[in-house]
C-alpha positions in Angstrom: -90.9 -42.3 69.7 -93.1 -40.7 67.2 -92.8 -37.6 65.0 -95.7 -35.5 63.7 -94.3 -34.5 60.4 -91.3 -34.6 58.1 -89.5 -31.3 57.3 -92.7 -29.2 57.4 -94.6 -31.8 55.4 -97.3 -34.2 56.5 -96.2 -37.7 57.5 -97.6 -39.2 54.3 -95.7 -36.7 52.1 -92.6 -37.3 54.1 -93.0 -41.0 53.7 -93.5 -40.6 50.0 -90.4 -38.5 49.8 -88.3 -41.0 51.7 -89.5 -43.9 49.6 -89.1 -42.1 46.3 -85.5 -41.1 47.3 -84.8 -44.7 48.2 -86.2 -45.9 44.9 -84.2 -43.4 42.8 -80.9 -44.1 44.7 -81.4 -47.8 44.4 -82.1 -47.6 40.6 -78.9 -45.5 40.3 -76.9 -48.0 42.3 -78.2 -50.9 40.1 -76.5 -49.2 37.2 -73.4 -48.4 39.2 -72.4 -52.0 40.2 -69.5 -53.7 38.5 -70.0 -57.3 39.6 -73.2 -59.4 39.5 -72.8 -60.1 43.3 -73.3 -56.4 44.1 -76.8 -56.4 42.6 -78.4 -57.9 45.8 -78.3 -54.7 47.9 -79.7 -52.2 45.4 -82.4 -54.6 44.1 -83.4 -55.3 47.7 -83.7 -51.6 48.4 -85.6 -51.1 45.1 -88.2 -53.8 46.0 -88.5 -52.5 49.6 -89.1 -48.9 48.3 -91.7 -50.0 45.7 -93.4 -52.0 48.4 -93.4 -49.0 50.7 -94.8 -46.7 48.0 -97.6 -49.2 47.3 -98.4 -49.3 51.0 -98.5 -45.5 51.3 -100.6 -45.0 48.1 -103.1 -47.7 49.0 -103.2 -47.1 52.8 -101.8 -50.5 53.7 -99.8 -50.0 56.9 -98.2 -53.5 56.9 -96.4 -52.7 53.6 -94.3 -50.1 55.4 -92.7 -52.7 57.8 -90.1 -54.0 55.4 -88.8 -50.4 54.8 -88.6 -49.8 58.6 -86.8 -53.1 59.2 -84.3 -52.6 56.4 -83.7 -49.0 57.3 -83.0 -50.0 61.0 -80.6 -52.7 59.8 -78.9 -50.2 57.5 -78.6 -47.6 60.2 -77.2 -50.2 62.6 -74.6 -51.3 60.1 -73.7 -47.7 59.4 -73.2 -47.0 63.1 -71.1 -50.1 63.5 -68.9 -49.0 60.6 -68.6 -45.5 61.9 -67.5 -46.8 65.3 -65.1 -49.2 63.7 -62.9 -48.1 60.8 -65.0 -46.5 58.0 -62.1 -46.4 55.6 -62.1 -50.2 55.4 -65.7 -50.3 54.3 -66.0 -49.4 50.6 -69.8 -49.4 50.3 -70.5 -45.7 50.1 -69.4 -45.3 46.4 -70.6 -41.7 46.3 -68.2 -40.6 49.0 -65.3 -42.4 47.4 -66.1 -40.9 44.0 -66.5 -37.5 45.5 -63.2 -37.7 47.3 -61.5 -38.9 44.1 -63.0 -36.0 42.2 -61.8 -33.5 44.8 -58.3 -35.0 44.7 -58.3 -35.0 40.9 -59.1 -31.3 40.8 -56.2 -30.3 43.1 -52.8 -29.6 41.8 -50.1 -32.3 41.9 -48.2 -31.1 44.9 -51.3 -30.8 47.1 -52.5 -34.2 46.0 -49.3 -35.9 47.2 -49.4 -34.1 50.6 -53.0 -35.1 51.2 -52.4 -38.7 50.1 -49.2 -39.0 52.1 -50.0 -37.0 55.2 -53.7 -36.4 55.2 -55.2 -39.8 56.1 -56.5 -38.2 59.3 -58.5 -35.8 57.2 -59.9 -38.7 55.1 -60.8 -40.6 58.3 -62.6 -37.6 59.7 -64.4 -36.9 56.4 -65.7 -40.5 56.2 -66.7 -40.4 59.9 -68.7 -37.2 59.5 -70.4 -38.6 56.3 -71.3 -41.8 58.2 -72.7 -39.8 61.1 -74.8 -37.6 58.8 -76.0 -40.7 57.0 -76.9 -42.4 60.2 -78.8 -39.4 61.4 -80.8 -39.2 58.1 -81.4 -42.9 58.3 -82.7 -42.7 61.9 -84.9 -39.8 61.0 -86.4 -41.5 57.9 -87.0 -44.6 59.9 -88.8 -42.5 62.6 -90.9 -40.8 59.9 -91.9 -44.2 58.4 -92.6 -45.7 61.8 -94.8 -42.7 62.7 -96.6 -43.0 59.4 -97.0 -46.8 60.1 -98.5 -46.1 63.5 -100.9 -43.4 62.3 -102.0 -45.6 59.3 -102.5 -48.5 61.7 -104.6 -46.3 64.1 -106.7 -45.0 61.3 -107.3 -48.5 60.0 -108.4 -49.7 63.5 -110.7 -46.7 63.9 -112.4 -47.4 60.5 -113.3 -51.0 61.5 -116.9 -51.6 62.5 -117.5 -52.2 66.2 
C-alpha cells in the first residue's frame, strides 16, 4: 500500500512533519519520566526520529527503515492493548494527565459519581484514544513507507546503467 502525499503536503514534507513530531514528543517524554528505567523508550524514539530526519534531509532511504519498523511495532502494541484492557496499561501519560485534569476541574459530587460509577466512560475514553492513536500511527507508517519507496526508486533511477 502506498500513499501519494500527507495531508495535502508532499511525501517529503509529510515525512519531515512526522519525524519532527516524534522528536519533539520524545524529548518531552524524556523530561516526563520519573524512574531511570523509563528512559529507554523516549530515548529510542529520539534516536530513531533523528536518524529518520537525517535520512530525509540527505536522501538516504535506508535511514527511514528504523522509523518504519519501530512505528509498526508501536502500532501493533497499541492495537494489542486496545483489544485487551487499555486501563491496565499506563503508558499513555498524556491521556492519564488529561483525565486527571478534567476530574480535578469538576465539582466534588460529580467527581465521586464518575469515579464510582463511570468506569465504563473511562474505558470507552481510553479505547477511543487508543484507536485514534493507532490510526495516526498506521497513517504515519504508511507515509514513511511511501517516502522510503519513492526515495529508493529515485536512487535506483539515478544509478548509471
